[in-house]
N, C-alpha and C positions, 0 to 999 in steps of 0.2 A: 478373493481378497477375504482373510478373516476379520472377525469383528476387531480385533486389537490393530489390525492393518487399517481398518477404517477410523479408529481412534487416532492412529499416527498420522494419516491424511488430514482429517479435520484439524487436527491441531497446528500442522504445520501451515495449513491454509488460513487458520485464524490469525497465526502470527503474521503472516504476509498481508493480510488485509488491514490488520491493525497498523503497520509500518505504512501501508498506503493512506491510511486515515490520517496518520501523522504529517504524512509529506503534503498532503492536500491542506491540512491546517496551516502548515508554514507556509505554503503558497499563498493562503488568503491574509495572513498575519503580514506578509510581505509585499501585498500589491501595491503599496505605493513607497516602497523603499528604492531611492534613487542612488543610494552611495553604499557600497559594502567593502569590507576589508579588503577584497580582492581588486576593488576599483570598477567603477561604473554601476549601472543598476542591479537589482537583484535577478536571478535568472530562475524562471519556472522549473521545478523540478518534476520528473516523471519516475515512476517506478516501474521496472520491468521484471516480470515474473518469469520464472522457468520451471519445467517439470524435472525432477530427479528420483533416480532410483535409491531407495533406502533399502539396506539389509537389514533382516530381522536378527535379531540377536537371542532372542528368547527360544527355548526348546520347545515350549508349548504351542508356538505359532506353526501353522500349518503351510503357510506361504514363505517362500525364503526373501523375496522382494516384494516391496510395496512402493508405489508412486508417492511422491510428495512435492508440496508446491514450496519454492524457494524465491526469494527475491534475488533475481539476478544481478541487478544494479539500480542504483538511483542515478539518473542522468539529468544534465540540464537540457532543456528546451532549446530547440535550434531558432526558433522565432526572434526576430529582431526586436528589439526594444521600441516601445512607442515612443516618439518624439512629440512634446507639447511644447508651445511658445509661452514661456514664463520668464521673461527678461530678468524679474527681480528675484527669482528663485536663487538660493545659495548655490545650487549643482547645475545652474544654467551654463551651457558653453559660450563660446563669445559671439553666437549668432542669437542667443537669448533661448535657445531649445534645451529643454531639461529631458533625459530619456527615462521612461517609467519601465517596471516589467511588462511582459506581455500577458497578462493575467485577465482572464475573463471569469468574473465569479459565478456565473451561470455554470460554465463549464466546470468549475471547481466544485460548486455545489452538487452537480450531476455526479461527477466523480465520488464526492463524499459519501452521498446515498447509496451510490453502486457499492462501495466499499464496504458500508453499513448493512447492506441486503446480504452480501456475500458472507459477512461475518456472522450474521444472525443465521443464515442458511447452514453453515458450517456449525454453529452451536447447537442447531435444532438435529443435525446428522450425529453429532457427537452426543447429545441426550439419547436418540434413539438407539444407537449402539451400545450406549451405557445400559438402557433398558434390556435390551435383548441378552446382554451379558448377565445382568440381574435374573431374567426370567430362566435362562440356563442353569444358574445356580441353585435356583429354586426348585427346579426340575431334579437335580442330582439328589438335593436332602431328602 
C-alpha cells in the first residue's frame, strides 16, 4: 500500500469511528427515554462496520486498490426493553410498568473509549504517513 493509500484508509476509519462515537453519545443521551415518535422506548443503536475496496484515481499512486473502512449500517439492538414498576409514570402501561431502553452506561462508556482510542490511533497513523511524505519530498529537493 502506498503512503497515499494509508492516508485514505486512516481517513475513512476516522470517519467511521466518529460516527460510532456519535451513536454512543446518542445512546447515553436517550438512556431514560420511554417514548419515541415511533412509539415505545428508545432502542439502543449499534454501528456495523465493513471493509470495502477503494479504487485509486490518481496517476501517481502505485496501487490501484486500497482497503477502506465504511459504516455498513446503524441498527437497533434486539435486546428487549427493561420494565420497571412505576404506576404514576405517564408512560406506564395498564399494569403500572414502564419500558426503558436496555442501555448499560458502563458498556456505552467502554464503546466510547474504544471509538476514541481507535480514532486516536488512526490520527497517529495519518500523521506518520504525512511525515513520511514530507521526508520523501525533502529528499527530492
